[in-house]
C-alpha positions as CSV (number, residue, x, y, z in Angstrom):
1,M,130.8,75.3,104.0
2,S,128.4,73.9,101.4
3,H,127.4,76.1,98.5
4,L,123.3,77.7,99.5
5,S,120.6,76.3,97.3
6,V,118.9,78.1,95.1
7,R,115.8,77.4,92.3
8,P,115.3,80.2,89.8
9,L,112.6,83.0,89.4
10,H,112.6,83.9,86.1
11,P,114.7,82.0,83.0
12,D,117.1,85.5,83.2
13,F,117.0,86.4,86.6
14,G,116.4,86.3,90.7
15,V,116.5,83.4,92.1
16,E,115.0,82.3,95.7
17,V,117.6,81.2,98.3
18,L,116.4,77.9,99.6
19,D,118.5,77.9,103.0
20,V,119.0,80.9,105.0
21,D,117.8,82.4,107.6
22,A,117.4,86.1,108.0
23,S,115.8,86.4,111.1
24,R,119.4,85.0,112.6
25,S,122.7,86.2,112.6
26,L,124.9,85.0,109.3
27,E,128.1,83.6,109.0
28,C,130.9,85.0,107.0
29,P,130.7,82.5,104.7
30,V,126.8,82.7,103.9
31,R,127.1,86.5,104.0
32,E,130.1,85.9,101.5
33,Q,127.9,83.9,98.9
34,L,125.1,85.9,99.0
35,R,126.7,88.8,98.1
36,E,127.6,86.7,95.0
37,L,124.4,85.7,94.6
38,F,123.0,89.2,94.6
39,E,125.5,90.3,91.8
40,T,124.8,87.6,89.5
41,H,121.0,87.2,89.7
42,S,120.4,91.1,90.5
43,L,117.2,89.5,92.8
44,L,116.9,87.4,95.9
45,L,114.4,85.9,97.5
46,I,114.3,84.3,101.1
47,R,111.5,83.0,102.7
48,G,111.2,82.6,106.7
49,P,109.7,84.6,109.4
50,V,107.9,88.2,109.7
51,L,111.1,90.3,110.8
52,S,110.8,92.5,113.7
53,D,112.3,96.2,112.5
54,Q,115.4,95.3,114.8
55,Q,116.2,91.7,112.2
56,Q,115.5,93.6,109.1
57,L,118.3,95.9,110.1
58,A,120.7,93.8,111.3
59,F,120.3,91.5,108.2
60,S,120.7,94.3,105.8
61,E,124.2,95.9,106.9
62,L,125.4,92.3,104.9
63,F,124.8,95.3,102.1
64,G,125.8,98.5,103.6
65,K,124.6,101.1,106.3
66,P,120.4,101.7,105.0
67,Q,119.5,105.5,104.0
68,I,117.8,107.9,106.2
69,S,113.8,107.6,104.8
70,A,112.3,110.4,103.2
71,S,110.1,113.4,105.5
72,G,107.3,112.0,103.9
73,N,107.2,108.7,104.8
74,L,105.3,107.0,107.0
75,T,108.3,106.7,109.2
76,G,110.5,109.3,108.3
77,G,113.6,109.7,109.6
78,S,114.1,106.2,110.5
79,R,116.2,103.7,108.5
80,L,112.9,101.5,107.6
81,S,110.7,103.0,105.0
82,R,107.2,101.5,105.3
83,Q,105.4,100.6,102.2
84,S,101.9,100.3,103.2
85,N,98.5,101.8,103.6
86,V,98.5,101.1,107.8
87,D,98.5,104.3,109.8
88,P,101.7,103.5,112.4
89,V,99.9,105.5,115.3
90,S,96.5,104.5,114.7
91,N,97.3,100.8,113.6
92,E,93.8,101.4,111.0
93,I,93.9,101.4,107.1
94,M,94.3,105.0,106.5
95,P,91.8,106.8,103.7
96,A,92.4,106.5,100.1
97,D,92.7,110.7,100.4
98,H,95.4,110.5,102.8
99,A,98.4,112.3,101.3
100,R,100.8,108.9,102.0
101,M,98.1,106.9,100.1
102,R,98.2,109.2,97.2
103,Y,102.1,109.8,97.5
104,Q,102.1,105.9,97.4
105,K,100.2,105.7,93.9
106,A,103.9,106.5,91.5
107,T,104.7,103.2,93.1
108,R,102.5,102.0,90.3
109,F,105.0,102.9,87.7
110,W,108.1,101.3,86.6
111,H,110.9,102.7,88.8
112,A,114.1,102.2,90.4
113,D,114.1,103.4,94.1
114,S,116.2,106.6,95.2
115,S,117.5,106.9,91.1
116,Y,116.2,111.2,92.0
117,R,118.9,110.9,94.7
118,Q,121.9,112.0,93.4
119,S,123.8,109.2,95.9
120,G,121.8,106.3,93.8
121,S,121.0,102.9,95.7
122,L,123.2,99.8,95.6
123,C,120.0,97.5,96.4
124,S,116.7,97.6,98.5
125,I,115.1,94.9,101.0
126,L,111.7,94.7,101.1
127,A,110.2,92.4,104.1
128,A,106.5,91.6,104.1
129,R,105.1,92.2,107.6
130,E,101.1,91.7,106.5
131,V,100.2,91.5,102.8
132,P,96.5,91.2,101.0
133,P,95.1,87.7,100.1
134,T,94.7,88.9,96.7
135,G,96.7,92.0,94.8
136,G,99.7,94.0,95.9
137,D,102.1,91.9,94.3
138,T,105.7,93.2,93.1
139,E,106.8,93.2,89.5
140,F,110.2,93.2,88.5
141,A,112.4,93.8,84.9
142,S,115.7,93.3,84.6
143,L,117.8,96.0,82.6
144,R,120.7,93.8,82.3
145,V,118.5,91.7,79.7
146,A,117.0,94.6,78.4
147,W,120.4,96.2,77.3
148,R,121.7,92.8,76.0
149,R,118.2,92.8,73.7
150,L,118.7,96.2,72.4
151,P,119.6,96.5,68.6
152,L,123.3,97.4,68.3
153,A,122.9,101.0,66.7
154,L,120.4,101.9,69.2
155,R,123.4,100.8,72.3
156,E,125.5,102.8,70.3
157,R,123.1,105.6,70.0
158,I,122.7,106.1,73.9
159,Q,125.9,105.1,74.9
160,G,127.9,108.4,76.8
161,L,123.8,110.0,77.4
162,V,123.3,111.6,80.6
163,C,119.7,111.1,82.2
164,V,118.2,114.0,84.9
165,H,116.3,111.9,87.7
166,S,113.6,113.5,89.2
167,L,110.9,112.3,92.4
168,A,109.0,115.7,91.5
169,H,108.8,113.7,87.9
170,S,107.5,111.1,89.0
171,Q,105.0,111.9,91.2
172,S,103.7,114.1,88.7
173,L,102.4,111.5,86.5
174,T,100.0,110.5,89.3
175,G,98.3,113.9,88.7
176,E,98.3,114.3,92.0
177,E,100.2,117.4,94.0
178,V,101.5,115.4,96.9
179,L,105.5,116.8,97.4
180,S,105.7,119.5,100.1
181,A,108.3,122.7,99.4
182,Q,109.9,120.4,101.9
183,Q,110.2,117.5,100.2
184,Q,111.0,119.2,96.7
185,T,114.4,120.9,98.5
186,E,115.3,117.7,100.3
187,F,115.5,116.1,96.5
188,P,116.7,118.4,93.9
189,T,117.4,116.9,90.6
190,A,120.0,113.9,90.1
191,C,121.9,113.2,86.8
192,H,122.7,109.9,86.2
193,P,124.8,107.9,83.2
194,L,122.1,106.4,81.0
195,V,123.9,103.2,81.1
196,Q,125.4,101.7,83.9
197,V,128.4,99.2,84.6
198,N,128.5,97.1,87.0
199,P,131.9,97.5,88.6
200,R,132.4,94.0,90.0
201,N,131.1,92.0,86.7
202,G,130.9,94.7,83.8
203,Q,127.8,94.0,83.3
204,P,126.1,97.2,81.2
205,A,122.5,97.7,82.2
206,L,120.3,101.0,81.7
207,L,119.2,103.4,84.4
208,I,115.8,104.3,83.5
209,G,112.3,104.0,84.9
210,A,109.5,106.4,86.0
211,H,112.0,109.0,87.9
212,A,113.8,109.4,84.8
213,S,112.7,112.7,83.2
214,H,114.6,113.6,80.3
215,I,118.0,113.6,78.7
216,E,120.6,115.9,79.3
217,G,121.0,118.5,76.4
218,W,118.1,116.8,74.6
219,P,115.2,119.1,74.1
220,T,112.5,117.8,77.0
221,E,110.1,115.5,74.6
222,Q,113.0,114.1,72.5
223,G,114.7,112.9,75.7
224,R,111.1,111.7,77.2
225,A,110.3,109.6,73.8
226,L,114.1,107.7,74.0
227,L,113.0,106.5,78.0
228,D,109.6,105.6,76.8
229,E,110.7,103.2,74.1
230,L,113.8,101.8,76.7
231,L,111.0,101.4,79.1
232,Q,108.7,99.7,76.8
233,R,111.6,97.4,75.4
234,A,112.8,96.7,79.2
235,T,108.8,95.8,80.6
236,V,107.7,93.4,77.6
237,A,106.3,89.9,79.4
238,D,108.7,87.8,79.3
239,N,111.3,90.3,81.3
240,V,108.8,90.3,84.0
241,Y,108.8,88.6,87.6
242,A,105.8,88.9,89.2
243,H,106.1,87.9,93.1
244,R,103.2,86.8,94.7
245,W,104.0,88.2,98.4
246,R,103.7,85.9,101.8
247,A,103.7,87.4,105.3
248,G,107.9,86.8,106.1
249,D,109.0,86.9,102.7
250,I,112.3,89.3,102.0
251,L,113.2,90.5,98.1
252,I,116.5,92.0,98.1
253,W,116.8,93.5,94.5
254,D,119.7,95.5,92.8
255,N,118.5,98.6,92.0
256,R,121.6,99.1,89.6
257,C,119.5,97.5,86.8
258,M,116.3,96.1,88.0
259,L,113.0,98.4,87.8
260,H,109.8,97.0,89.8
261,R,106.6,98.4,90.5
262,S,103.4,97.5,92.8
263,T,100.2,96.3,91.7
264,G,96.9,96.9,92.5
265,Y,94.8,95.4,95.9
266,E,91.9,96.7,97.8
267,S,93.5,99.4,99.5
268,Q,90.3,99.8,101.5
269,R,89.7,96.1,102.7
270,Y,92.7,95.2,103.1
271,R,95.6,95.8,104.8
272,R,99.0,95.7,103.1
273,W,102.6,96.3,105.4
274,L,106.0,96.1,104.0
275,E,109.0,97.8,105.7
276,R,111.6,98.5,103.0
277,A,115.9,99.4,103.9
278,T,117.5,101.0,101.1
279,I,121.1,101.0,100.5
280,P,123.2,103.5,99.2
281,L,126.4,102.8,96.6
282,P,129.1,102.9,98.1
283,A,130.8,106.7,97.5
284,A,133.6,104.5,94.4
285,Q,130.7,103.8,92.5
286,D,127.8,106.8,92.8
287,A,126.5,107.2,89.4
């Protein structure tokens, strides 16, 4: 079989895969090429028809078995996590003060999905069902590129450090108290090396973002100052790709080396509905 055709999304990371229909069963050579493209480019875009839940889950199995979504999600307990302002029961736009709308404010901060879980995450597969005519984009920044750009002295300083990640910390940044006692019990803190190395290609990357609370063994404020500096370096404008969604788009990104965040839109006027499958790291690769 010929190689898949791709188009760059950003000079340093991300490609659009041009000749794949994610709604259909894919042959083994195509699946293998997609995995290689994922490992190399960290972010893949596939455009096509709007997927059903079953089709998205079937496609996601290419990367592994999706995690069960958190209890606080609109579809908590399923293998898809709804990212939306639309109530799945009433099919109406939720009011701005709805608990889920307040919870989703944290998606406006740069983060890596599920870094607050000890198991971490290999990747996320986010598929657009409905999108607003303006706004509601998703921005991405490469933590591999960020690592390569760090001064040597700073690289040496942070090697071997362990970062504590916390869902409660990222939610606190919104100024909202939305985590239930169950959610706080469900997701205690998780510890991950600050510098991660891809086991397949040996490329290092930072693991930072809104869930990153502090550095283990450091005074809290000193650790947060370091994390803030790294985040600022990682999210400079020339290391960011902004994706304007179309219904039917699928984005697959590597949570080991990518940050992302959502941008604002008129959430009380326009519907936005995306579904995400999150694939955990294989046990041997747990951070």
